[in-house]
DRENLOMAR-379405 format. One record per residue: residue number from 1; x, z, y of N, C-alpha, C in turn. Coordinates in nm, 2 decimals. Each point is the difference from the previous one (the first is absolute). Example, Ala and Ser with C-alpha at 12.3 -4.5 7.8 and 13.67 -1.06 7.14 Angstrom:
residues 2
PT   margu       nx       nz       ny      cax      caz      cay       cx       cz       cy
PT       1     1.32     0.78    -0.57    -0.09     0.00     0.12     0.09     0.00     0.12
PT       2    -0.04    -0.07     0.11     0.09     0.00     0.11    -0.08     0.08     0.11
***
This chain:
residues 238
PT   margu       nx       nz       ny      cax      caz      cay       cx       cz       cy
PT       1    -2.45   -17.31    16.10    -0.05     0.14     0.01    -0.11     0.00     0.11
PT       2    -0.10     0.08    -0.03    -0.12     0.01     0.09     0.01     0.13     0.07
PT       3     0.00     0.00     0.14     0.01     0.12     0.08    -0.13     0.08    -0.01
PT       4    -0.11    -0.06    -0.07    -0.13     0.07     0.00     0.02     0.14    -0.07
PT       5     0.09     0.01    -0.10     0.01     0.12    -0.07     0.06     0.11     0.09
PT       6     0.09    -0.04     0.10     0.05     0.09     0.09    -0.11     0.06     0.09
PT       7    -0.09    -0.09     0.05    -0.12     0.04     0.08    -0.09     0.10    -0.08
PT       8    -0.02    -0.04    -0.13    -0.09     0.08    -0.08     0.06     0.14    -0.02
PT       9     0.14     0.00    -0.02     0.06     0.13    -0.02    -0.01     0.09     0.12
PT      10     0.01    -0.06     0.12    -0.01     0.07     0.13    -0.14     0.06     0.01
PT      11    -0.10    -0.08    -0.03    -0.14     0.05     0.01    -0.03     0.11    -0.10
PT      12     0.06    -0.01    -0.12    -0.02     0.11    -0.10     0.07     0.13     0.04
PT      13     0.12    -0.02     0.07     0.07     0.12     0.05    -0.09     0.07     0.10
PT      14    -0.07    -0.07     0.09    -0.09     0.06     0.10    -0.11     0.08    -0.07
PT      15    -0.06    -0.05    -0.11    -0.10     0.07    -0.07     0.06     0.12    -0.07
PT      16     0.12    -0.01    -0.05     0.07     0.11    -0.07     0.02     0.11     0.11
PT      17     0.04    -0.03     0.12     0.03     0.10     0.10    -0.13     0.07     0.03
PT      18    -0.11    -0.07     0.01    -0.13     0.07     0.03    -0.04     0.09    -0.11
PT      19     0.02    -0.04    -0.13    -0.03     0.09    -0.11     0.09     0.12     0.00
PT      20     0.12    -0.01     0.03     0.10     0.11     0.00    -0.04     0.10     0.12
PT      21    -0.04    -0.06     0.11    -0.04     0.09     0.11    -0.12     0.08    -0.04
PT      22    -0.09    -0.06    -0.07    -0.12     0.07    -0.05     0.04     0.12    -0.09
PT      23     0.10    -0.03    -0.09     0.05     0.10    -0.09     0.05     0.12     0.07
PT      24     0.08    -0.03     0.10     0.06     0.11     0.08    -0.10     0.08     0.08
PT      25    -0.10    -0.06     0.04    -0.11     0.08     0.07    -0.06     0.10    -0.09
PT      26    -0.01    -0.04    -0.13    -0.06     0.10    -0.10     0.10     0.11    -0.03
PT      27     0.13    -0.02     0.02     0.10     0.09    -0.04     0.05     0.09     0.12
PT      28    -0.06    -0.01     0.11     0.05     0.06     0.12     0.00     0.16    -0.01
PT      29    -0.10     0.05    -0.07    -0.01     0.15    -0.02     0.05     0.05    -0.13
PT      30     0.06    -0.09    -0.08     0.04     0.04    -0.14     0.10     0.11     0.01
PT      31    -0.03     0.11    -0.07     0.10     0.11    -0.01     0.05     0.02    -0.14
PT      32     0.09     0.09    -0.03     0.07     0.01    -0.13    -0.10     0.03    -0.11
PT      33    -0.10     0.09     0.03    -0.10     0.03    -0.11    -0.08    -0.13    -0.03
PT      34    -0.04    -0.07     0.10    -0.08    -0.12    -0.03     0.09    -0.11    -0.07
PT      35     0.13     0.00     0.03     0.09    -0.10    -0.07     0.01     0.03    -0.15
PT      36    -0.01     0.13    -0.03     0.02     0.04    -0.14    -0.13     0.00    -0.08
PT      37    -0.11    -0.03     0.07    -0.14     0.00    -0.06    -0.01    -0.13    -0.09
PT      38    -0.09     0.00    -0.10    -0.02    -0.12    -0.08    -0.05    -0.12     0.08
PT      39     0.05    -0.11    -0.04    -0.05    -0.13     0.05    -0.11    -0.04    -0.10
PT      40    -0.06    -0.12     0.02    -0.09    -0.06    -0.10     0.06    -0.06    -0.12
PT      41     0.13    -0.01     0.00     0.07    -0.06    -0.11     0.04     0.12    -0.10
PT      42    -0.04    -0.01    -0.13     0.03     0.10    -0.09     0.15     0.04    -0.01
PT      43     0.03     0.13     0.02     0.13     0.05    -0.02     0.09    -0.02     0.13
PT      44    -0.06    -0.06     0.10     0.08    -0.01     0.13    -0.07     0.08     0.11
PT      45     0.09     0.07     0.07    -0.04     0.06     0.13     0.00    -0.10     0.11
PT      46    -0.04     0.04     0.12     0.01    -0.09     0.11     0.15    -0.03     0.03
PT      47     0.09     0.10    -0.03     0.14    -0.02     0.02     0.05    -0.11    -0.09
PT      48    -0.05    -0.01    -0.12     0.04    -0.11    -0.09    -0.04    -0.13     0.06
PT      49    -0.12    -0.01     0.05    -0.05    -0.13     0.06     0.09    -0.04     0.12
PT      50     0.03     0.10     0.09     0.08    -0.03     0.11     0.14    -0.04    -0.03
PT      51     0.06     0.07    -0.10     0.13    -0.03    -0.05     0.00    -0.14    -0.06
PT      52    -0.10    -0.04    -0.07    -0.01    -0.13    -0.05     0.00    -0.11     0.11
PT      53    -0.08     0.03     0.10    -0.01    -0.09     0.11     0.13    -0.02     0.07
PT      54     0.08     0.10     0.02     0.13    -0.01     0.06     0.09    -0.08    -0.09
PT      55     0.00     0.02    -0.13     0.10    -0.07    -0.08    -0.05    -0.15    -0.02
PT      56    -0.13    -0.02     0.01    -0.06    -0.13    -0.01     0.05    -0.09     0.12
PT      57     0.01     0.07     0.12     0.05    -0.07     0.12     0.15    -0.05    -0.03
PT      58     0.08     0.08    -0.07     0.13    -0.04    -0.03     0.00    -0.12    -0.10
PT      59    -0.10     0.00    -0.09    -0.02    -0.11    -0.09    -0.03    -0.13     0.07
PT      60    -0.08     0.01     0.11    -0.03    -0.11     0.08     0.13    -0.05     0.07
PT      61     0.08     0.09     0.05     0.13    -0.04     0.06     0.08    -0.08    -0.10
PT      62     0.00     0.05    -0.13     0.08    -0.07    -0.10    -0.05    -0.15    -0.02
PT      63    -0.13    -0.01     0.00    -0.06    -0.14    -0.01     0.04    -0.09     0.12
PT      64    -0.01     0.06     0.12     0.04    -0.07     0.12     0.15    -0.04     0.00
PT      65     0.08     0.09    -0.05     0.14    -0.03    -0.02     0.03    -0.11    -0.09
PT      66    -0.08     0.00    -0.11     0.01    -0.11    -0.10    -0.03    -0.13     0.07
PT      67    -0.11    -0.01     0.08    -0.04    -0.12     0.06     0.10    -0.04     0.11
PT      68     0.06     0.09     0.07     0.10    -0.03     0.10     0.13    -0.05    -0.05
PT      69     0.05     0.07    -0.11     0.13    -0.03    -0.05     0.01    -0.10    -0.12
PT      70    -0.12    -0.01    -0.07     0.00    -0.08    -0.12     0.06     0.07    -0.12
PT      71     0.03     0.13     0.02     0.06     0.08    -0.11    -0.12     0.08    -0.06
PT      72    -0.03    -0.02    -0.13    -0.11     0.07    -0.06     0.02     0.15     0.01
PT      73    -0.10     0.06     0.07     0.00     0.15     0.03    -0.14     0.05    -0.04
PT      74    -0.01     0.06    -0.12    -0.13     0.05    -0.05    -0.06     0.11     0.09
PT      75    -0.13     0.02    -0.01    -0.06     0.10     0.08     0.06     0.14    -0.04
PT      76     0.01     0.02    -0.13     0.05     0.13    -0.04     0.11    -0.02    -0.10
PT      77     0.09     0.09    -0.01     0.11    -0.01    -0.09    -0.05     0.01    -0.15
PT      78    -0.10     0.08    -0.02    -0.07     0.01    -0.13    -0.13     0.08     0.03
PT      79    -0.09     0.00    -0.10    -0.12     0.07     0.01     0.03     0.15    -0.01
PT      80     0.09     0.04    -0.08     0.04     0.14    -0.01     0.06     0.05     0.13
PT      81     0.08    -0.08     0.06     0.06     0.05     0.13    -0.10     0.01     0.11
PT      82    -0.10    -0.10     0.00    -0.11     0.01     0.09    -0.07     0.13    -0.01
PT      83    -0.04     0.03    -0.13    -0.08     0.12    -0.02     0.08     0.13     0.03
PT      84     0.13     0.00    -0.03     0.08     0.12     0.03     0.01     0.02     0.15
PT      85     0.02    -0.11     0.08     0.01     0.01     0.14    -0.13     0.05     0.07
PT      86    -0.12    -0.04    -0.06    -0.12     0.05     0.05    -0.02     0.15    -0.02
PT      87     0.04     0.04    -0.12    -0.01     0.14    -0.04     0.09     0.08     0.08
PT      88     0.12    -0.05     0.02     0.10     0.08     0.08    -0.04     0.03     0.14
PT      89    -0.08    -0.10     0.06    -0.04     0.02     0.14    -0.13     0.06     0.02
PT      90    -0.08     0.02    -0.10    -0.14     0.04     0.01    -0.02     0.14     0.06
PT      91     0.09     0.09    -0.02    -0.01     0.14     0.04     0.05     0.03     0.13
PT      92     0.05    -0.10     0.08     0.05     0.03     0.13    -0.10     0.05     0.10
PT      93     0.04     0.06     0.11    -0.09     0.04     0.10    -0.07    -0.12     0.06
PT      94    -0.12     0.02     0.05    -0.08    -0.11     0.05     0.07    -0.08     0.11
PT      95     0.07     0.07     0.09     0.07    -0.07     0.11     0.10    -0.10    -0.06
PT      96     0.07     0.05    -0.10     0.11    -0.09    -0.07    -0.07    -0.12    -0.06
PT      97    -0.11     0.02    -0.07    -0.07    -0.11    -0.07    -0.04    -0.10     0.11
PT      98    -0.06     0.04     0.11    -0.05    -0.09     0.10     0.11    -0.07     0.06
PT      99     0.11     0.07     0.03     0.12    -0.07     0.06     0.06    -0.11    -0.09
PT     100     0.00     0.03    -0.13     0.05    -0.09    -0.10    -0.09    -0.13     0.00
PT     101    -0.13     0.02    -0.01    -0.09    -0.11     0.00     0.01    -0.09     0.13
PT     102     0.01     0.07     0.11     0.02    -0.07     0.13     0.13    -0.08     0.00
PT     103     0.11     0.07    -0.04     0.13    -0.07     0.01     0.00    -0.12    -0.10
PT     104    -0.06     0.02    -0.12    -0.01    -0.11    -0.09    -0.07    -0.12     0.05
PT     105    -0.11     0.03     0.07    -0.08    -0.11     0.06     0.08    -0.07     0.10
PT     106     0.07     0.07     0.09     0.08    -0.07     0.10     0.12    -0.08    -0.06
PT     107     0.06     0.05    -0.11     0.10    -0.08    -0.07    -0.05    -0.13    -0.05
PT     108    -0.12     0.01    -0.06    -0.07    -0.11    -0.05    -0.03    -0.11     0.10
PT     109    -0.05     0.05     0.12    -0.04    -0.09     0.11     0.13    -0.07     0.05
PT     110     0.11     0.07     0.01     0.13    -0.06     0.04     0.04    -0.10    -0.09
PT     111    -0.01     0.03    -0.13     0.05    -0.10    -0.11    -0.09    -0.13     0.01
PT     112    -0.13     0.02     0.02    -0.09    -0.12     0.00     0.03    -0.08     0.13
PT     113     0.03     0.07     0.11     0.03    -0.07     0.12     0.12    -0.09     0.00
PT     114     0.09     0.02    -0.10     0.12    -0.08    -0.01    -0.02    -0.13    -0.08
PT     115    -0.12    -0.01    -0.06    -0.02    -0.12    -0.08    -0.03    -0.12     0.09
PT     116     0.06    -0.11    -0.03    -0.03    -0.13     0.06    -0.12    -0.06    -0.06
PT     117    -0.05    -0.11     0.06    -0.12    -0.07    -0.05     0.03    -0.05    -0.15
PT     118     0.12    -0.05    -0.02     0.03    -0.04    -0.14     0.01     0.11    -0.09
PT     119     0.05     0.12     0.04     0.02     0.11    -0.09    -0.13     0.06    -0.04
PT     120    -0.11    -0.01     0.09    -0.13     0.05    -0.04    -0.05    -0.07    -0.12
PT     121     0.05    -0.12    -0.03    -0.05    -0.08    -0.12     0.08     0.02    -0.13
PT     122     0.11     0.08     0.01     0.08     0.03    -0.12    -0.08     0.08    -0.10
PT     123     0.01    -0.04    -0.12    -0.08     0.08    -0.10     0.08     0.13    -0.04
PT     124    -0.08     0.11    -0.01     0.05     0.12    -0.04    -0.10     0.05    -0.11
PT     125     0.04     0.11    -0.07    -0.08     0.05    -0.11    -0.07     0.13     0.04
PT     126    -0.13     0.00    -0.01    -0.08     0.13     0.02    -0.04     0.03    -0.14
PT     127     0.06     0.10    -0.06    -0.03     0.03    -0.15     0.06    -0.12    -0.08
PT     128    -0.09    -0.06    -0.07     0.04    -0.12    -0.08    -0.05    -0.13     0.06
PT     129    -0.06     0.01     0.13    -0.05    -0.12     0.06     0.09    -0.05     0.11
PT     130     0.02    -0.13     0.00     0.08    -0.07     0.10    -0.09    -0.04     0.12
PT     131     0.04     0.05     0.12    -0.08    -0.03     0.12     0.09    -0.04     0.11
PT     132    -0.05    -0.07     0.10     0.09    -0.02     0.12     0.01     0.13     0.08
PT     133     0.11     0.01     0.07     0.03     0.12     0.08    -0.11     0.02     0.10
PT     134    -0.08    -0.10     0.04    -0.11     0.02     0.10    -0.11     0.09    -0.06
PT     135     0.01     0.02    -0.13    -0.10     0.09    -0.07     0.04     0.15     0.01
PT     136     0.12     0.03     0.05     0.05     0.14     0.00    -0.09     0.08     0.09
PT     137    -0.04    -0.04     0.12    -0.08     0.09     0.08    -0.14     0.03    -0.06
PT     138    -0.06    -0.10    -0.06    -0.13     0.02    -0.07     0.01     0.09    -0.11
PT     139     0.11    -0.01    -0.08     0.02     0.09    -0.11     0.02     0.15     0.05
PT     140     0.08     0.01     0.10     0.02     0.14     0.06    -0.13     0.05     0.06
PT     141    -0.08    -0.09     0.06    -0.13     0.05     0.06    -0.09     0.05    -0.11
PT     142     0.00    -0.06    -0.11    -0.09     0.05    -0.11     0.05     0.14    -0.05
PT     143     0.13     0.02     0.00     0.05     0.13    -0.03    -0.05     0.11     0.10
PT     144     0.01    -0.04     0.13    -0.03     0.09     0.11    -0.15     0.03    -0.01
PT     145    -0.09    -0.10    -0.01    -0.14     0.02     0.01    -0.05     0.08    -0.12
PT     146     0.04    -0.04    -0.12    -0.05     0.06    -0.12     0.05     0.15    -0.01
PT     147     0.12     0.02     0.03     0.05     0.14    -0.01    -0.05     0.08     0.11
PT     148    -0.04    -0.06     0.12    -0.06     0.08     0.10    -0.13     0.06    -0.06
PT     149    -0.08    -0.08    -0.07    -0.11     0.06    -0.07     0.04     0.11    -0.10
PT     150     0.10    -0.03    -0.08     0.05     0.09    -0.10     0.04     0.14     0.05
PT     151     0.04     0.01     0.13     0.04     0.12     0.06    -0.12     0.10     0.01
PT     152    -0.12    -0.05    -0.01    -0.12     0.09     0.00     0.00     0.08     0.13
PT     153     0.01    -0.07     0.11    -0.01     0.07     0.13    -0.14    -0.05     0.06
PT     154    -0.01    -0.05     0.12    -0.13    -0.04     0.06    -0.02    -0.15    -0.03
PT     155     0.09    -0.07    -0.06     0.00    -0.14    -0.01    -0.05    -0.03    -0.15
PT     156    -0.11    -0.08    -0.01    -0.06    -0.03    -0.13     0.00    -0.15    -0.02
PT     157    -0.05    -0.04    -0.12    -0.02    -0.14    -0.02    -0.08    -0.07     0.11
PT     158    -0.10     0.07     0.05    -0.09    -0.06     0.10     0.07    -0.03     0.13
PT     159     0.12     0.06     0.02     0.07    -0.02     0.12     0.10    -0.11    -0.01
PT     160     0.02    -0.06    -0.11     0.09    -0.11    -0.02    -0.04    -0.12     0.09
PT     161     0.10    -0.07     0.07    -0.04    -0.11     0.08    -0.07    -0.11    -0.08
PT     162    -0.10    -0.06     0.06    -0.08    -0.10    -0.07     0.08    -0.12    -0.05
PT     163     0.10    -0.05     0.08     0.08    -0.11    -0.04     0.09     0.04    -0.12
PT     164     0.04     0.12     0.00     0.09     0.05    -0.11    -0.08     0.01    -0.13
PT     165    -0.12     0.05     0.01    -0.09     0.01    -0.12    -0.03    -0.13    -0.06
PT     166    -0.04    -0.10     0.08    -0.03    -0.13    -0.05     0.12    -0.07    -0.06
PT     167     0.12     0.01     0.06     0.12    -0.06    -0.06     0.04     0.07    -0.13
PT     168    -0.01     0.13     0.00     0.03     0.07    -0.13    -0.09    -0.03    -0.11
PT     169    -0.13    -0.01     0.03    -0.10    -0.04    -0.10     0.04    -0.14    -0.06
PT     170     0.04    -0.09     0.08     0.04    -0.13    -0.04     0.13     0.01    -0.09
PT     171     0.09     0.07     0.05     0.13     0.01    -0.06    -0.01     0.07    -0.14
PT     172    -0.07     0.11     0.00    -0.01     0.08    -0.13    -0.08    -0.07    -0.10
PT     173    -0.11    -0.06     0.04    -0.08    -0.08    -0.10     0.09    -0.11    -0.06
PT     174     0.07    -0.07     0.09     0.08    -0.11    -0.04     0.11     0.05    -0.10
PT     175     0.06     0.11     0.03     0.10     0.06    -0.08    -0.05     0.04    -0.14
PT     176    -0.12     0.06     0.00    -0.06     0.04    -0.13    -0.04    -0.13    -0.08
PT     177    -0.04    -0.10     0.07    -0.04    -0.13    -0.07     0.12    -0.06    -0.06
PT     178     0.12     0.01     0.07     0.12    -0.07    -0.06     0.05     0.08    -0.12
PT     179    -0.03     0.12    -0.02     0.05     0.08    -0.11    -0.07    -0.05    -0.13
PT     180    -0.13    -0.04     0.01    -0.07    -0.05    -0.12    -0.04     0.11    -0.09
PT     181     0.01     0.13     0.04    -0.04     0.10    -0.10    -0.11     0.09     0.06
PT     182    -0.07    -0.05     0.11    -0.11     0.08     0.06    -0.13    -0.06    -0.04
PT     183    -0.11     0.08     0.00    -0.13    -0.05    -0.03    -0.06    -0.08     0.11
PT     184    -0.09    -0.08    -0.03    -0.07    -0.08     0.11    -0.07     0.10     0.09
PT     185     0.01    -0.03     0.13    -0.06     0.09     0.10    -0.02    -0.08     0.13
PT     186    -0.12     0.01     0.06    -0.02    -0.06     0.13    -0.04     0.11     0.10
PT     187     0.08     0.01     0.11    -0.02     0.10     0.10    -0.07    -0.06     0.12
PT     188    -0.11     0.06     0.04    -0.08    -0.05     0.11    -0.01     0.11     0.11
PT     189     0.05    -0.04     0.12    -0.01     0.09     0.11    -0.14     0.02     0.05
PT     190    -0.04     0.12     0.04    -0.13     0.03     0.05    -0.04    -0.10     0.11
PT     191    -0.12    -0.05     0.00    -0.04    -0.10     0.10     0.07    -0.13    -0.01
PT     192     0.04    -0.03    -0.13     0.08    -0.13    -0.02     0.12    -0.01     0.09
PT     193     0.07     0.11     0.02     0.13     0.00     0.08     0.11    -0.07    -0.07
PT     194    -0.02    -0.04    -0.12     0.10    -0.07    -0.07    -0.02     0.01    -0.15
PT     195     0.07    -0.09    -0.08    -0.01     0.00    -0.14     0.15    -0.02    -0.05
PT     196     0.03     0.08    -0.10     0.14     0.00    -0.06    -0.02     0.00    -0.15
PT     197     0.07    -0.09    -0.07    -0.02    -0.01    -0.14     0.13     0.02    -0.07
PT     198    -0.01     0.09    -0.11     0.12     0.02    -0.08     0.00    -0.11    -0.11
PT     199    -0.12     0.00    -0.08    -0.02    -0.11    -0.09    -0.15    -0.03     0.01
PT     200    -0.03    -0.13    -0.01    -0.14    -0.04     0.02    -0.09     0.05    -0.12
PT     201    -0.13     0.01     0.02    -0.09     0.03    -0.11    -0.01     0.15    -0.03
PT     202     0.07     0.08     0.07    -0.01     0.15    -0.02    -0.12     0.06     0.09
PT     203    -0.02     0.13    -0.02    -0.11     0.06     0.08     0.04     0.00     0.15
PT     204    -0.11     0.01     0.08     0.02     0.01     0.15     0.01     0.15     0.03
PT     205     0.09     0.03     0.09     0.01     0.14     0.06    -0.01    -0.02     0.15
PT     206    -0.09     0.07     0.06    -0.02    -0.01     0.14     0.02     0.13     0.07
PT     207     0.03    -0.01     0.13     0.02     0.12     0.08     0.09    -0.03     0.12
PT     208     0.02     0.10     0.09     0.08    -0.03     0.11     0.15    -0.04    -0.04
PT     209     0.05    -0.10     0.07     0.14    -0.04    -0.04     0.10     0.11    -0.01
PT     210     0.01     0.10     0.09     0.10     0.10    -0.03    -0.02     0.08    -0.13
PT     211    -0.13     0.02    -0.04    -0.03     0.06    -0.13     0.04    -0.09    -0.12
PT     212    -0.02    -0.13     0.02     0.04    -0.09    -0.10     0.16     0.00    -0.02
PT     213     0.07     0.01     0.11     0.14     0.00     0.00     0.05     0.13    -0.06
PT     214    -0.06     0.11     0.03     0.04     0.13    -0.06    -0.02     0.00    -0.15
PT     215    -0.10    -0.07    -0.05    -0.02    -0.01    -0.14     0.11    -0.09    -0.06
PT     216     0.03    -0.11     0.06     0.10    -0.09    -0.05     0.13     0.06    -0.01
PT     217     0.03     0.08     0.10     0.14     0.07     0.00     0.01     0.12    -0.09
PT     218    -0.11     0.04    -0.06     0.00     0.12    -0.09    -0.01     0.13     0.08
PT     219    -0.04    -0.01     0.13    -0.01     0.12     0.08    -0.13     0.07    -0.01
PT     220    -0.10    -0.07    -0.05    -0.13     0.06    -0.03    -0.06    -0.04    -0.13
PT     221    -0.10     0.06    -0.05    -0.07    -0.04    -0.12    -0.11    -0.09     0.02
PT     222    -0.02    -0.05     0.12    -0.11    -0.09     0.03    -0.11     0.06     0.08
PT     223     0.03     0.12     0.07    -0.10     0.06     0.08    -0.04    -0.10     0.12
PT     224    -0.13     0.00     0.02    -0.05    -0.09     0.11    -0.02    -0.14    -0.04
PT     225     0.02    -0.03    -0.13    -0.02    -0.14    -0.05    -0.12    -0.01    -0.09
PT     226    -0.05    -0.12    -0.02    -0.12    -0.02    -0.08     0.03    -0.11    -0.10
PT     227    -0.04     0.02    -0.12     0.00    -0.11    -0.11    -0.10     0.03    -0.10
PT     228    -0.06    -0.11    -0.06    -0.09     0.02    -0.11     0.06     0.04    -0.13
PT     229     0.14    -0.01     0.00     0.07     0.03    -0.12     0.11     0.11     0.03
PT     230     0.04     0.07    -0.10     0.11     0.10     0.03     0.12    -0.07     0.06
PT     231     0.07     0.07     0.09     0.12    -0.06     0.06     0.11     0.00    -0.10
PT     232     0.08    -0.11    -0.01     0.11     0.00    -0.10     0.11     0.08     0.05
PT     233     0.09     0.04    -0.09     0.12     0.07     0.03     0.11    -0.10     0.03
PT     234     0.04    -0.02     0.12     0.10    -0.10     0.04     0.14     0.06     0.00
PT     235     0.01     0.13    -0.03     0.14     0.06     0.01     0.04     0.01     0.15
PT     236     0.13     0.02     0.02     0.05     0.01     0.14     0.06    -0.13     0.03
PT     237     0.00    -0.03     0.13     0.05    -0.13     0.05     0.15     0.02     0.01
PT     238     0.08     0.03     0.06     0.15     0.00     0.00     0.04     0.14     0.00
***
């Protein structure tokens, strides 16, 4: 076993903590009316987003438990139960929502802290994908950063950390490529900040990396991007 995965996991936890601290700075003045206002996700209020973030922390605890004990422990009991739990918690007062998100974050950190170097390498399932437990912090960070934008407060795609944007562009294009059902597309960051390919031979789409990511995730219709051809419909990412 290689202890490198343990070191990687620790580094990713630090990045996750920074992203979570940023989220809570945006939420410091959230009141009940704001919590019940619409988010950027169709059909979801901000309360739904926060309820989801809290229950997703518990899902990360389940994965850490799987890695630590070797007993298969799925993220969620079922999709229906996941959705019901989010709905049940969405209408709570803002203070209760924030307390729930914070407590979930702390439970998750405690569960990750229990993992040994060997246990960071145990494979767990995120959706239908098998990944080492060292990927748990990065997966959670993607939830925190993307849903921070979805809350429609003062935090936008342009505020996403640069390292996060670049990693997500690599991850999402690789995921789309592996599916084999997406059109060819080459993404080019403004000023040659990077190139990301879904399938070779497709049209080039250029723009700021955060805007490219927003398009890939289905959060925008391609605002701020340029292409000589109409942008394809990629559907939603996860």
